[in-house]
Each structure stands twice: as structure tokens, then as C-alpha cells.
C-alpha positions, 0 to 999 in steps of 0.5 A, a space after each residue: 499500499 502507497 501513501 498518496 499523499 507521502 509516497 510512503 510505504 504503509 505497512 499492514 498488520 498482519 493479525 498477531 492471535 492465531 489459533 494453536 492449529 494455524 501455526 507452524 509446529 516450530 513455533 508451537 511449543 510456545 503457543 500459550 505463552 505467546 498467545 498470552 502476550 499476544 492477549 496483552 497487546 490487544 488491550 493496549 492503546 490502538 496506537 501501540 499495538 503496531 509497534 509491539 507487534 514490530 518488535 515480536 513481543 509475542 516471540 517469547 521463545 526468542 526473547 528468551 534465547 537473548 536472555 538465557 546466555 547473558 543470564 548464564 554468563 551472570 552466574 558463570 562470573 558470580 564470585 565465590 561466596 556471593 549470591 547473583 547480582 539480581 539487578 543486573 539479571 534485571 537489567 539484562 531482561 530489559 535489554 533482551 526484550 528491547 533488542 529482540 524488538 531491534 532484531 525483528 524490526 530490521 528482520 521485517 524491513 529487509 524482508 519486505 525487500 527480499 520476499 515481498 513481505 511487509 513489516 507489521 503494522 501500519 507504520 512507515 518505513 520512516 517510523 519504523 526505523 526511529 522506533 528501532 533506533 529508540 529500541 537499540 539507544 533504550 537497550 544500550 542505555 539499560 546496560 550502561 547502568 551496568 558498566 562502561 565495557 558491557 555496553 561496548 560489547 553490544 555495540 560490537 554486536 549490533 553490526 551483526 544484528 543489522 547485517 543477519 537478515 541478509 545474511 540468512 539470505 546470502 550464506 551457506 550455514 546462516 545457523 552459525 551467524 543466528 547462534 553467534 548472535 543470540 548468544 553473545 549476551 554470555 560475554 556481556 553477561 560475564 562482563 557486568 560482574 567481572 568487568 572484562 571478559 577472558 578465556 572462561 567466558 570465551 569457551 562458555 560463549 563458544 559452548 553456548 553457541 554449540 548448544 544453539 547450532 545443534 537446536 537451530 540444525 534440526 530447525 533447518 530440516 523443520 523450515 525445509 519441510 515448511 518451505 513456500 515454495 512462492 517464497 524467494 529461494 534462500 541458500 540451502 543449509 549446510 546441515 541440510 545440504 550435508 543429508 541425514 547421516 552426515 548431519 548426525 555425525 555433526 550433531 555428535 561433534 557439536 555435542 562433544 565440543 560444546 561438553 569440552 568447551 563448557 566443562 573447562 570454563 566451568 574448571 576455570 571458574 572453580 565451579 562444584 558438582 551441580 555444573 558438572 551434573 548438568 552439562 552430563 545429562 545435557 550431553 546425554 540427552 543430546 546423544 540420545 536424541 541424535 540415536 534417536 533421529 528419523 529424518 524420513 519422518 518430518 514429525 520425529 524431525 519437528 519433536 526433536 527441534 522442539 525439545 531442542 529449543 531450550 537446551 541451555 536450560 539444562 546447563 543453567 540449571 546445573 550452573 545456578 545450583 553450583 553458584 548456591 553451593 559455592 556461596 554456602 560452602 564458601 
């Protein structure tokens, strides 16, 4: 739609509230939670609703995927004898929501060009860009309350956030870039406590990135099953291009590498038994997932993908218990 007075593109709004059956299978795992947020959006003022939809506020799972790594970084950096800093976790929660909005707005603006889609909301391109700038400023200010180093790390990640929608159309393995961006919070969370990043935070970041890559690789098979032939063709994911058997080898390598890197990070920060128990349970779970994968059964792949979208909760649970034990013992 074109505004005849300003010649600007008017962005139509798709309805955010869908039935459980209408949603793609990869989204159904968080359907109820998303619908609760969608109902909240529905009761907000009419002028506000298009902007809340533009920032993908109802996509709760991807927001959690941004916040989880930051919480993990905070827990990993918590010194012996101290409780986790709840204020820092709250600030990262706010920053995560705002950053998810930034990435969502950028993605929709880019996809409008690639796929002929429009960004959601009756919002002009200019207003969408201004809103995106506001979200970026808000997230940066939230982390400035932590320290300057952490805020600088956020600014380093913003270029990747802005080019990520293009990379998903031109790279062979877009899941790598997505995992790299999603887990950047590991480094920021660690620096929020320690004032800097070190080898331990880098290894933990690598482990979290591998966990996400494991899940996203399975997700690429789900996306292939539900790909709309009318959409602009994207490069085939490397996971799909490798074929089923080689993908299993890839997932096994990711499992082993992630386990080793996170274990070393735990040793470097003097984590206790619960942390390693959590990692071991995670590695066993991922291995069983690989063994039971059936690539000729779309429903099986979809189920396995849904089960891996929150892999970091296993490591986070063990890490949290480790921090508590270190507080009680020291």
C-alpha cells in the first residue's frame, strides 16, 4: 500500500493471535505463552499495538534465547561466597526484550525487500527506523547502568544484528551467524560482573553457541518441510546439504565440542559438582536425541527440534545450583 500524500510505503498488520492449529509446528511449543502476550497486546492502546507487533513481543521463545546466555554469563562470573546479582539479571532482561525488538524490526524491513513481505503494523518505513533506533538506544542505556565495558560489547554486536537478515539469504550456513548473535549475551553477562571478558567466558560462549547451533541445524530441516515455494529461495542450510547421516555426525561433533568447552570454562571458574552434573545430563540427552532421529519422518524431526529449543536450561540449572553451593560452602 502506498500513501498518496507522502509516497511512503504503508506497512499492513497481520493478526498476531492465531489458533494453535494455524501456527507452524516449530512455533507451537510456545503457543500458549505467546497467545498470553498477544492478548496483552490486544488490550493496549490502538496506536501502540503496531509497534509492539513490530518488535515481535509475542515471540517469547526467541526473547528467552537472548536472555538465557546473559544469565549464564552472570552466574559463571559470580565470585565464590556471593549471591547472583538480581539487579543485573533484571537489566539484561529489559535489554533482551528491547534487542529482540530491534532484530525483529530489522528483519522485517529486510524481508520486505527480499520476499515482498511488509513489516507488521500500519507504520511507515521512516517510523519503523525511528522506533528501531529508540529500541537500540534503550537497550544500550540499560546496559550502561551495568558498566561501560558491557555496553561497548553490545555496540560491537549491533552490526551483526543489522546484517543478519541479509546473511540468512546469502550464506550457506546461516545458523552459525544466528547462534553467534543469539549467544553474545554470554560475554556481556560475564563482563557485567568481572568488568572484562577472559578465556573462561569465551569458552562458555563457544559452548552456548554450539548448543544453539545444534538446535538450529535441526530447525533447518523443519523449515525445509514447511518452505513456501512462492517465497524467495534462500541458500540451502549446510545441515540439510550434508544429508541425514552426515548431519548426525555433525550433531555428534557439536555435542562433544560443546561439552568440552563448557566443562573447561567451569573448571577455570571453580564451579562445583552440580554444574558438571547438569552438563553431563545435557550431553546424554543430546546424544539420545541424535540416536533416535528419523530424517524420513518430518514429525519426528519437528519433535526433536522442539525438544532442543531450550537446551541451555539444563546447563543454567546446574550452573545456578553450583553458584548456590559456592555461596553456602565459602
